[in-house]
CHARMM-style PDB file with segment names, atoms N, HN, CA, C and O in Angstrom:
ATOM      1  N   MET     1      -5.721 -10.008  -2.999  1.00  0.00      PROA
ATOM      2  CA  MET     1      -4.694  -9.004  -2.882  1.00  0.00      PROA
ATOM      3  C   MET     1      -4.454  -8.696  -1.406  1.00  0.00      PROA
ATOM      4  O   MET     1      -5.403  -8.581  -0.629  1.00  0.00      PROA
ATOM      5  N   ASP     2      -3.199  -8.565  -1.027  1.00  0.00      PROA
ATOM      6  HN  ASP     2      -2.429  -8.659  -1.657  1.00  0.00      PROA
ATOM      7  CA  ASP     2      -2.850  -8.284   0.369  1.00  0.00      PROA
ATOM      8  C   ASP     2      -2.650  -6.788   0.553  1.00  0.00      PROA
ATOM      9  O   ASP     2      -1.553  -6.269   0.352  1.00  0.00      PROA
ATOM     10  N   ILE     3      -3.720  -6.099   0.939  1.00  0.00      PROA
ATOM     11  HN  ILE     3      -4.612  -6.521   1.103  1.00  0.00      PROA
ATOM     12  CA  ILE     3      -3.670  -4.657   1.173  1.00  0.00      PROA
ATOM     13  C   ILE     3      -3.968  -4.425   2.641  1.00  0.00      PROA
ATOM     14  O   ILE     3      -4.913  -4.993   3.188  1.00  0.00      PROA
ATOM     15  N   ARG     4      -3.167  -3.596   3.272  1.00  0.00      PROA
ATOM     16  HN  ARG     4      -2.399  -3.135   2.827  1.00  0.00      PROA
ATOM     17  CA  ARG     4      -3.320  -3.317   4.699  1.00  0.00      PROA
ATOM     18  C   ARG     4      -3.514  -1.829   4.925  1.00  0.00      PROA
ATOM     19  O   ARG     4      -3.185  -1.008   4.069  1.00  0.00      PROA
ATOM     20  N   VAL     5      -4.059  -1.490   6.101  1.00  0.00      PROA
ATOM     21  HN  VAL     5      -4.327  -2.157   6.797  1.00  0.00      PROA
ATOM     22  CA  VAL     5      -4.208  -0.096   6.487  1.00  0.00      PROA
ATOM     23  C   VAL     5      -2.814   0.513   6.593  1.00  0.00      PROA
ATOM     24  O   VAL     5      -1.917  -0.079   7.194  1.00  0.00      PROA
ATOM     25  N   GLY     6      -2.636   1.686   6.013  1.00  0.00      PROA
ATOM     26  HN  GLY     6      -3.364   2.166   5.524  1.00  0.00      PROA
ATOM     27  CA  GLY     6      -1.348   2.366   6.028  1.00  0.00      PROA
ATOM     28  C   GLY     6      -0.555   2.214   4.748  1.00  0.00      PROA
ATOM     29  O   GLY     6       0.428   2.927   4.548  1.00  0.00      PROA
ATOM     30  N   ASP     7      -0.959   1.291   3.864  1.00  0.00      PROA
ATOM     31  HN  ASP     7      -1.758   0.712   4.026  1.00  0.00      PROA
ATOM     32  CA  ASP     7      -0.267   1.117   2.587  1.00  0.00      PROA
ATOM     33  C   ASP     7      -0.513   2.339   1.701  1.00  0.00      PROA
ATOM     34  O   ASP     7      -1.533   3.017   1.824  1.00  0.00      PROA
ATOM     35  N   ILE     8       0.437   2.605   0.809  1.00  0.00      PROA
ATOM     36  HN  ILE     8       1.266   2.054   0.708  1.00  0.00      PROA
ATOM     37  CA  ILE     8       0.285   3.648  -0.202  1.00  0.00      PROA
ATOM     38  C   ILE     8       0.041   2.952  -1.526  1.00  0.00      PROA
ATOM     39  O   ILE     8       0.869   2.159  -1.976  1.00  0.00      PROA
ATOM     40  N   LEU     9      -1.100   3.246  -2.158  1.00  0.00      PROA
ATOM     41  HN  LEU     9      -1.772   3.890  -1.792  1.00  0.00      PROA
ATOM     42  CA  LEU     9      -1.459   2.640  -3.434  1.00  0.00      PROA
ATOM     43  C   LEU     9      -1.190   3.624  -4.561  1.00  0.00      PROA
ATOM     44  O   LEU     9      -1.538   4.801  -4.461  1.00  0.00      PROA
ATOM     45  N   THR    10      -0.579   3.150  -5.620  1.00  0.00      PROA
ATOM     46  HN  THR    10      -0.296   2.194  -5.702  1.00  0.00      PROA
ATOM     47  CA  THR    10      -0.431   3.928  -6.842  1.00  0.00      PROA
ATOM     48  C   THR    10      -1.486   3.404  -7.811  1.00  0.00      PROA
ATOM     49  O   THR    10      -1.487   2.227  -8.169  1.00  0.00      PROA
ATOM     50  N   MET    11      -2.376   4.287  -8.224  1.00  0.00      PROA
ATOM     51  HN  MET    11      -2.375   5.244  -7.933  1.00  0.00      PROA
ATOM     52  CA  MET    11      -3.502   3.884  -9.065  1.00  0.00      PROA
ATOM     53  C   MET    11      -3.238   4.195 -10.539  1.00  0.00      PROA
ATOM     54  O   MET    11      -2.436   5.069 -10.868  1.00  0.00      PROA
ATOM     55  N   LYS    12      -3.932   3.459 -11.426  1.00  0.00      PROA
ATOM     56  HN  LYS    12      -4.584   2.749 -11.159  1.00  0.00      PROA
ATOM     57  CA  LYS    12      -3.803   3.677 -12.868  1.00  0.00      PROA
ATOM     58  C   LYS    12      -4.440   5.002 -13.281  1.00  0.00      PROA
ATOM     59  O   LYS    12      -3.871   5.751 -14.074  1.00  0.00      PROA
ATOM     60  N   LYS    13      -5.618   5.282 -12.740  1.00  0.00      PROA
ATOM     61  HN  LYS    13      -6.080   4.673 -12.095  1.00  0.00      PROA
ATOM     62  CA  LYS    13      -6.335   6.501 -13.101  1.00  0.00      PROA
ATOM     63  C   LYS    13      -6.079   7.568 -12.032  1.00  0.00      PROA
ATOM     64  O   LYS    13      -6.181   7.280 -10.839  1.00  0.00      PROA
ATOM     65  N   PRO    14      -5.751   8.779 -12.442  1.00  0.00      PROA
ATOM     66  CA  PRO    14      -5.482   9.829 -11.454  1.00  0.00      PROA
ATOM     67  C   PRO    14      -6.762  10.410 -10.858  1.00  0.00      PROA
ATOM     68  O   PRO    14      -7.836  10.328 -11.453  1.00  0.00      PROA
ATOM     69  N   HSD    15      -6.626  10.989  -9.690  1.00  0.00      PROA
ATOM     70  HN  HSD    15      -5.753  11.055  -9.207  1.00  0.00      PROA
ATOM     71  CA  HSD    15      -7.679  11.757  -9.039  1.00  0.00      PROA
ATOM     72  C   HSD    15      -7.843  13.055  -9.844  1.00  0.00      PROA
ATOM     73  O   HSD    15      -6.896  13.458 -10.519  1.00  0.00      PROA
ATOM     74  N   PRO    16      -8.987  13.716  -9.802  1.00  0.00      PROA
ATOM     75  CA  PRO    16      -9.140  14.973 -10.554  1.00  0.00      PROA
ATOM     76  C   PRO    16      -8.079  16.030 -10.242  1.00  0.00      PROA
ATOM     77  O   PRO    16      -7.836  16.911 -11.067  1.00  0.00      PROA
ATOM     78  N   CYS    17      -7.447  15.961  -9.074  1.00  0.00      PROA
ATOM     79  HN  CYS    17      -7.645  15.246  -8.404  1.00  0.00      PROA
ATOM     80  CA  CYS    17      -6.391  16.921  -8.741  1.00  0.00      PROA
ATOM     81  C   CYS    17      -5.077  16.572  -9.438  1.00  0.00      PROA
ATOM     82  O   CYS    17      -4.157  17.390  -9.454  1.00  0.00      PROA
ATOM     83  N   GLY    18      -4.974  15.378 -10.013  1.00  0.00      PROA
ATOM     84  HN  GLY    18      -5.722  14.714 -10.001  1.00  0.00      PROA
ATOM     85  CA  GLY    18      -3.779  14.964 -10.719  1.00  0.00      PROA
ATOM     86  C   GLY    18      -2.939  13.941  -9.972  1.00  0.00      PROA
ATOM     87  O   GLY    18      -1.996  13.393 -10.542  1.00  0.00      PROA
ATOM     88  N   GLY    19      -3.252  13.672  -8.726  1.00  0.00      PROA
ATOM     89  HN  GLY    19      -4.018  14.118  -8.262  1.00  0.00      PROA
ATOM     90  CA  GLY    19      -2.480  12.720  -7.926  1.00  0.00      PROA
ATOM     91  C   GLY    19      -2.866  11.280  -8.202  1.00  0.00      PROA
ATOM     92  O   GLY    19      -4.028  10.983  -8.477  1.00  0.00      PROA
ATOM     93  N   THR    20      -1.888  10.384  -8.129  1.00  0.00      PROA
ATOM     94  HN  THR    20      -0.944  10.625  -7.906  1.00  0.00      PROA
ATOM     95  CA  THR    20      -2.158   8.960  -8.326  1.00  0.00      PROA
ATOM     96  C   THR    20      -1.795   8.147  -7.091  1.00  0.00      PROA
ATOM     97  O   THR    20      -1.922   6.923  -7.109  1.00  0.00      PROA
ATOM     98  N   ARG    21      -1.342   8.800  -6.010  1.00  0.00      PROA
ATOM     99  HN  ARG    21      -1.239   9.795  -5.995  1.00  0.00      PROA
ATOM    100  CA  ARG    21      -0.954   8.088  -4.789  1.00  0.00      PROA
ATOM    101  C   ARG    21      -2.021   8.292  -3.714  1.00  0.00      PROA
ATOM    102  O   ARG    21      -2.415   9.419  -3.413  1.00  0.00      PROA
ATOM    103  N   PHE    22      -2.476   7.174  -3.142  1.00  0.00      PROA
ATOM    104  HN  PHE    22      -2.155   6.258  -3.387  1.00  0.00      PROA
ATOM    105  CA  PHE    22      -3.527   7.200  -2.131  1.00  0.00      PROA
ATOM    106  C   PHE    22      -3.110   6.334  -0.949  1.00  0.00      PROA
ATOM    107  O   PHE    22      -2.589   5.236  -1.145  1.00  0.00      PROA
ATOM    108  N   SER    23      -3.330   6.811   0.271  1.00  0.00      PROA
ATOM    109  HN  SER    23      -3.754   7.703   0.430  1.00  0.00      PROA
ATOM    110  CA  SER    23      -3.066   5.984   1.446  1.00  0.00      PROA
ATOM    111  C   SER    23      -4.363   5.305   1.868  1.00  0.00      PROA
ATOM    112  O   SER    23      -5.446   5.870   1.720  1.00  0.00      PROA
ATOM    113  N   VAL    24      -4.246   4.094   2.392  1.00  0.00      PROA
ATOM    114  HN  VAL    24      -3.365   3.635   2.512  1.00  0.00      PROA
ATOM    115  CA  VAL    24      -5.400   3.297   2.793  1.00  0.00      PROA
ATOM    116  C   VAL    24      -5.723   3.607   4.257  1.00  0.00      PROA
ATOM    117  O   VAL    24      -4.879   3.432   5.136  1.00  0.00      PROA
ATOM    118  N   LEU    25      -6.943   4.064   4.507  1.00  0.00      PROA
ATOM    119  HN  LEU    25      -7.628   4.206   3.792  1.00  0.00      PROA
ATOM    120  CA  LEU    25      -7.382   4.371   5.867  1.00  0.00      PROA
ATOM    121  C   LEU    25      -8.249   3.267   6.452  1.00  0.00      PROA
ATOM    122  O   LEU    25      -8.245   3.052   7.664  1.00  0.00      PROA
ATOM    123  N   ARG    26      -8.996   2.560   5.596  1.00  0.00      PROA
ATOM    124  HN  ARG    26      -8.999   2.735   4.612  1.00  0.00      PROA
ATOM    125  CA  ARG    26      -9.898   1.517   6.066  1.00  0.00      PROA
ATOM    126  C   ARG    26     -10.059   0.488   4.957  1.00  0.00      PROA
ATOM    127  O   ARG    26     -10.072   0.833   3.775  1.00  0.00      PROA
ATOM    128  N   ILE    27     -10.180  -0.782   5.346  1.00  0.00      PROA
ATOM    129  HN  ILE    27     -10.169  -1.062   6.306  1.00  0.00      PROA
ATOM    130  CA  ILE    27     -10.412  -1.841   4.362  1.00  0.00      PROA
ATOM    131  C   ILE    27     -11.645  -2.637   4.770  1.00  0.00      PROA
ATOM    132  O   ILE    27     -12.051  -2.622   5.932  1.00  0.00      PROA
ATOM    133  N   GLY    28     -12.223  -3.317   3.818  1.00  0.00      PROA
ATOM    134  HN  GLY    28     -11.893  -3.329   2.874  1.00  0.00      PROA
ATOM    135  CA  GLY    28     -13.434  -4.113   4.027  1.00  0.00      PROA
ATOM    136  C   GLY    28     -14.070  -4.301   2.662  1.00  0.00      PROA
ATOM    137  O   GLY    28     -13.363  -4.498   1.673  1.00  0.00      PROA
ATOM    138  N   MET    29     -15.391  -4.244   2.590  1.00  0.00      PROA
ATOM    139  HN  MET    29     -15.965  -4.084   3.393  1.00  0.00      PROA
ATOM    140  CA  MET    29     -16.067  -4.311   1.289  1.00  0.00      PROA
ATOM    141  C   MET    29     -15.761  -3.062   0.472  1.00  0.00      PROA
ATOM    142  O   MET    29     -15.759  -3.107  -0.758  1.00  0.00      PROA
ATOM    143  N   ASP    30     -15.503  -1.951   1.152  1.00  0.00      PROA
ATOM    144  HN  ASP    30     -15.505  -1.914   2.151  1.00  0.00      PROA
ATOM    145  CA  ASP    30     -15.091  -0.700   0.520  1.00  0.00      PROA
ATOM    146  C   ASP    30     -13.739  -0.301   1.092  1.00  0.00      PROA
ATOM    147  O   ASP    30     -13.401  -0.667   2.217  1.00  0.00      PROA
ATOM    148  N   PHE    31     -12.975   0.444   0.319  1.00  0.00      PROA
ATOM    149  HN  PHE    31     -13.250   0.741  -0.596  1.00  0.00      PROA
ATOM    150  CA  PHE    31     -11.727   1.020   0.801  1.00  0.00      PROA
ATOM    151  C   PHE    31     -11.959   2.501   1.050  1.00  0.00      PROA
ATOM    152  O   PHE    31     -12.584   3.176   0.233  1.00  0.00      PROA
ATOM    153  N   ARG    32     -11.462   3.013   2.170  1.00  0.00      PROA
ATOM    154  HN  ARG    32     -10.954   2.464   2.834  1.00  0.00      PROA
ATOM    155  CA  ARG    32     -11.430   4.462   2.373  1.00  0.00      PROA
ATOM    156  C   ARG    32     -10.011   4.891   2.043  1.00  0.00      PROA
ATOM    157  O   ARG    32      -9.053   4.479   2.697  1.00  0.00      PROA
ATOM    158  N   LEU    33      -9.890   5.728   1.015  1.00  0.00      PROA
ATOM    159  HN  LEU    33     -10.668   6.062   0.483  1.00  0.00      PROA
ATOM    160  CA  LEU    33      -8.589   6.176   0.538  1.00  0.00      PROA
ATOM    161  C   LEU    33      -8.429   7.666   0.781  1.00  0.00      PROA
ATOM    162  O   LEU    33      -9.401   8.421   0.762  1.00  0.00      PROA
ATOM    163  N   HSD    34      -7.195   8.077   1.007  1.00  0.00      PROA
ATOM    164  HN  HSD    34      -6.405   7.464   1.022  1.00  0.00      PROA
ATOM    165  CA  HSD    34      -6.842   9.471   1.251  1.00  0.00      PROA
ATOM    166  C   HSD    34      -5.868   9.895   0.165  1.00  0.00      PROA
ATOM    167  O   HSD    34      -4.785   9.321   0.052  1.00  0.00      PROA
ATOM    168  N   CYS    35      -6.231  10.890  -0.637  1.00  0.00      PROA
ATOM    169  HN  CYS    35      -7.111  11.357  -0.545  1.00  0.00      PROA
ATOM    170  CA  CYS    35      -5.364  11.371  -1.718  1.00  0.00      PROA
ATOM    171  C   CYS    35      -4.161  12.069  -1.089  1.00  0.00      PROA
ATOM    172  O   CYS    35      -4.317  12.965  -0.260  1.00  0.00      PROA
ATOM    173  N   GLU    36      -2.958  11.651  -1.491  1.00  0.00      PROA
ATOM    174  HN  GLU    36      -2.832  10.923  -2.165  1.00  0.00      PROA
ATOM    175  CA  GLU    36      -1.727  12.220  -0.946  1.00  0.00      PROA
ATOM    176  C   GLU    36      -1.473  13.626  -1.481  1.00  0.00      PROA
ATOM    177  O   GLU    36      -0.711  14.379  -0.874  1.00  0.00      PROA
ATOM    178  N   THR    37      -2.091  14.000  -2.606  1.00  0.00      PROA
ATOM    179  HN  THR    37      -2.710  13.388  -3.099  1.00  0.00      PROA
ATOM    180  CA  THR    37      -1.848  15.306  -3.217  1.00  0.00      PROA
ATOM    181  C   THR    37      -2.739  16.399  -2.626  1.00  0.00      PROA
ATOM    182  O   THR    37      -2.244  17.442  -2.200  1.00  0.00      PROA
ATOM    183  N   CYS    38      -4.050  16.160  -2.601  1.00  0.00      PROA
ATOM    184  HN  CYS    38      -4.451  15.312  -2.947  1.00  0.00      PROA
ATOM    185  CA  CYS    38      -4.974  17.215  -2.168  1.00  0.00      PROA
ATOM    186  C   CYS    38      -5.608  16.957  -0.805  1.00  0.00      PROA
ATOM    187  O   CYS    38      -6.201  17.868  -0.229  1.00  0.00      PROA
ATOM    188  N   GLY    39      -5.498  15.738  -0.272  1.00  0.00      PROA
ATOM    189  HN  GLY    39      -5.016  14.997  -0.740  1.00  0.00      PROA
ATOM    190  CA  GLY    39      -6.045  15.445   1.047  1.00  0.00      PROA
ATOM    191  C   GLY    39      -7.488  14.974   1.053  1.00  0.00      PROA
ATOM    192  O   GLY    39      -8.053  14.750   2.123  1.00  0.00      PROA
ATOM    193  N   HSD    40      -8.095  14.820  -0.111  1.00  0.00      PROA
ATOM    194  HN  HSD    40      -7.636  15.003  -0.980  1.00  0.00      PROA
ATOM    195  CA  HSD    40      -9.493  14.382  -0.192  1.00  0.00      PROA
ATOM    196  C   HSD    40      -9.611  12.917   0.217  1.00  0.00      PROA
ATOM    197  O   HSD    40      -8.759  12.102  -0.137  1.00  0.00      PROA
ATOM    198  N   GLU    41     -10.669  12.580   0.963  1.00  0.00      PROA
ATOM    199  HN  GLU    41     -11.361  13.242   1.250  1.00  0.00      PROA
ATOM    200  CA  GLU    41     -10.935  11.195   1.346  1.00  0.00      PROA
ATOM    201  C   GLU    41     -12.138  10.685   0.573  1.00  0.00      PROA
ATOM    202  O   GLU    41     -13.108  11.414   0.368  1.00  0.00      PROA
ATOM    203  N   MET    42     -12.070   9.408   0.136  1.00  0.00      PROA
ATOM    204  HN  MET    42     -11.281   8.816   0.303  1.00  0.00      PROA
ATOM    205  CA  MET    42     -13.160   8.833  -0.633  1.00  0.00      PROA
ATOM    206  C   MET    42     -13.335   7.367  -0.292  1.00  0.00      PROA
ATOM    207  O   MET    42     -12.404   6.706   0.168  1.00  0.00      PROA
ATOM    208  N   MET    43     -14.535   6.867  -0.522  1.00  0.00      PROA
ATOM    209  HN  MET    43     -15.291   7.404  -0.896  1.00  0.00      PROA
ATOM    210  CA  MET    43     -14.835   5.445  -0.370  1.00  0.00      PROA
ATOM    211  C   MET    43     -14.980   4.862  -1.776  1.00  0.00      PROA
ATOM    212  O   MET    43     -15.711   5.396  -2.610  1.00  0.00      PROA
ATOM    213  N   ILE    44     -14.267   3.750  -2.025  1.00  0.00      PROA
ATOM    214  HN  ILE    44     -13.673   3.316  -1.348  1.00  0.00      PROA
ATOM    215  CA  ILE    44     -14.310   3.082  -3.324  1.00  0.00      PROA
ATOM    216  C   ILE    44     -14.614   1.613  -3.083  1.00  0.00      PROA
ATOM    217  O   ILE    44     -14.018   1.014  -2.188  1.00  0.00      PROA
ATOM    218  N   PRO    45     -15.524   1.007  -3.850  1.00  0.00      PROA
ATOM    219  CA  PRO    45     -15.774  -0.435  -3.704  1.00  0.00      PROA
ATOM    220  C   PRO    45     -14.482  -1.230  -3.925  1.00  0.00      PROA
ATOM    221  O   PRO    45     -13.663  -0.883  -4.776  1.00  0.00      PROA
ATOM    222  N   ARG    46     -14.320  -2.287  -3.154  1.00  0.00      PROA
ATOM    223  HN  ARG    46     -14.985  -2.569  -2.463  1.00  0.00      PROA
ATOM    224  CA  ARG    46     -13.096  -3.097  -3.197  1.00  0.00      PROA
ATOM    225  C   ARG    46     -12.791  -3.605  -4.605  1.00  0.00      PROA
ATOM    226  O   ARG    46     -11.639  -3.568  -5.037  1.00  0.00      PROA
ATOM    227  N   SER    47     -13.814  -4.079  -5.329  1.00  0.00      PROA
ATOM    228  HN  SER    47     -14.750  -4.109  -4.979  1.00  0.00      PROA
ATOM    229  CA  SER    47     -13.593  -4.640  -6.667  1.00  0.00      PROA
ATOM    230  C   SER    47     -13.046  -3.579  -7.630  1.00  0.00      PROA
ATOM    231  O   SER    47     -12.152  -3.869  -8.425  1.00  0.00      PROA
ATOM    232  N   LYS    48     -13.571  -2.371  -7.564  1.00  0.00      PROA
ATOM    233  HN  LYS    48     -14.298  -2.135  -6.919  1.00  0.00      PROA
ATOM    234  CA  LYS    48     -13.113  -1.299  -8.441  1.00  0.00      PROA
ATOM    235  C   LYS    48     -11.694  -0.866  -8.071  1.00  0.00      PROA
ATOM    236  O   LYS    48     -10.875  -0.615  -8.955  1.00  0.00      PROA
ATOM    237  N   ALA    49     -11.401  -0.778  -6.791  1.00  0.00      PROA
ATOM    238  HN  ALA    49     -12.067  -0.981  -6.073  1.00  0.00      PROA
ATOM    239  CA  ALA    49     -10.072  -0.364  -6.343  1.00  0.00      PROA
ATOM    240  C   ALA    49      -9.014  -1.384  -6.737  1.00  0.00      PROA
ATOM    241  O   ALA    49      -7.939  -1.003  -7.200  1.00  0.00      PROA
ATOM    242  N   GLU    50      -9.298  -2.678  -6.563  1.00  0.00      PROA
ATOM    243  HN  GLU    50     -10.171  -2.987  -6.187  1.00  0.00      PROA
ATOM    244  CA  GLU    50      -8.308  -3.711  -6.878  1.00  0.00      PROA
ATOM    245  C   GLU    50      -7.985  -3.758  -8.365  1.00  0.00      PROA
ATOM    246  O   GLU    50      -6.859  -4.091  -8.734  1.00  0.00      PROA
ATOM    247  N   LYS    51      -8.943  -3.432  -9.228  1.00  0.00      PROA
ATOM    248  HN  LYS    51      -9.857  -3.160  -8.928  1.00  0.00      PROA
ATOM    249  CA  LYS    51      -8.694  -3.403 -10.668  1.00  0.00      PROA
ATOM    250  C   LYS    51      -7.754  -2.266 -11.057  1.00  0.00      PROA
ATOM    251  O   LYS    51      -6.978  -2.393 -12.004  1.00  0.00      PROA
ATOM    252  N   ASN    52      -7.824  -1.155 -10.325  1.00  0.00      PROA
ATOM    253  HN  ASN    52      -8.455  -1.051  -9.556  1.00  0.00      PROA
ATOM    254  CA  ASN    52      -7.091   0.052 -10.709  1.00  0.00      PROA
ATOM    255  C   ASN    52      -5.744   0.216 -10.010  1.00  0.00      PROA
ATOM    256  O   ASN    52      -5.090   1.242 -10.199  1.00  0.00      PROA
ATOM    257  N   ILE    53      -5.309  -0.750  -9.215  1.00  0.00      PROA
ATOM    258  HN  ILE    53      -5.840  -1.583  -9.062  1.00  0.00      PROA
ATOM    259  CA  ILE    53      -4.039  -0.614  -8.503  1.00  0.00      PROA
ATOM    260  C   ILE    53      -2.884  -0.936  -9.438  1.00  0.00      PROA
ATOM    261  O   ILE    53      -2.873  -1.978 -10.094  1.00  0.00      PROA
ATOM    262  N   ARG    54      -1.917  -0.039  -9.492  1.00  0.00      PROA
ATOM    263  HN  ARG    54      -1.925   0.807  -8.959  1.00  0.00      PROA
ATOM    264  CA  ARG    54      -0.704  -0.260 -10.286  1.00  0.00      PROA
ATOM    265  C   ARG    54       0.435  -0.730  -9.404  1.00  0.00      PROA
ATOM    266  O   ARG    54       1.256  -1.536  -9.840  1.00  0.00      PROA
ATOM    267  N   GLY    55       0.504  -0.239  -8.156  1.00  0.00      PROA
ATOM    268  HN  GLY    55      -0.163   0.416  -7.802  1.00  0.00      PROA
ATOM    269  CA  GLY    55       1.580  -0.641  -7.263  1.00  0.00      PROA
ATOM    270  C   GLY    55       1.206  -0.408  -5.805  1.00  0.00      PROA
ATOM    271  O   GLY    55       0.334   0.404  -5.495  1.00  0.00      PROA
ATOM    272  N   ILE    56       1.887  -1.143  -4.904  1.00  0.00      PROA
ATOM    273  HN  ILE    56       2.595  -1.803  -5.156  1.00  0.00      PROA
ATOM    274  CA  ILE    56       1.650  -1.017  -3.465  1.00  0.00      PROA
ATOM    275  C   ILE    56       2.987  -0.736  -2.791  1.00  0.00      PROA
ATOM    276  O   ILE    56       3.964  -1.454  -3.008  1.00  0.00      PROA
ATOM    277  N   GLU    57       3.025   0.317  -1.970  1.00  0.00      PROA
ATOM    278  HN  GLU    57       2.231   0.900  -1.794  1.00  0.00      PROA
ATOM    279  CA  GLU    57       4.209   0.637  -1.171  1.00  0.00      PROA
ATOM    280  C   GLU    57       3.862   0.380   0.282  1.00  0.00      PROA
ATOM    281  O   GLU    57       2.820   0.818   0.770  1.00  0.00      PROA
ATOM    282  N   ARG    58       4.740  -0.334   0.968  1.00  0.00      PROA
ATOM    283  HN  ARG    58       5.586  -0.690   0.571  1.00  0.00      PROA
ATOM    284  CA  ARG    58       4.450  -0.728   2.346  1.00  0.00      PROA
ATOM    285  C   ARG    58       5.671  -0.438   3.223  1.00  0.00      PROA
ATOM    286  O   ARG    58       6.803  -0.737   2.845  1.00  0.00      PROA
ATOM    287  N   ASP    59       5.427   0.145   4.391  1.00  0.00      PROA
ATOM    288  HN  ASP    59       4.507   0.388   4.698  1.00  0.00      PROA
ATOM    289  CA  ASP    59       6.494   0.327   5.384  1.00  0.00      PROA
ATOM    290  C   ASP    59       6.505  -0.886   6.276  1.00  0.00      PROA
ATOM    291  O   ASP    59       5.528  -1.146   6.978  1.00  0.00      PROA
ATOM    292  N   GLU    60       7.594  -1.638   6.265  1.00  0.00      PROA
ATOM    293  HN  GLU    60       8.388  -1.427   5.695  1.00  0.00      PROA
ATOM    294  CA  GLU    60       7.674  -2.856   7.096  1.00  0.00      PROA
ATOM    295  C   GLU    60       8.723  -2.731   8.152  1.00  0.00      PROA
ATOM    296  OT1 GLU    60       8.924  -3.658   8.936  1.00  0.00      PROA
TER     297      GLU     60
END
């Protein structure tokens, strides 16, 4: 999957705050994601994140 820093990911499962849009802050073996709704930052393993992605928005 081609995911870059700055992309907005729409996930299948929502964050506990109800938001499904996350911006990518860091990539590698883990992704650091920032919830667009509440501002919470989290680290998610790459394999788990790639399974749950519904869409990718990119500014080009």
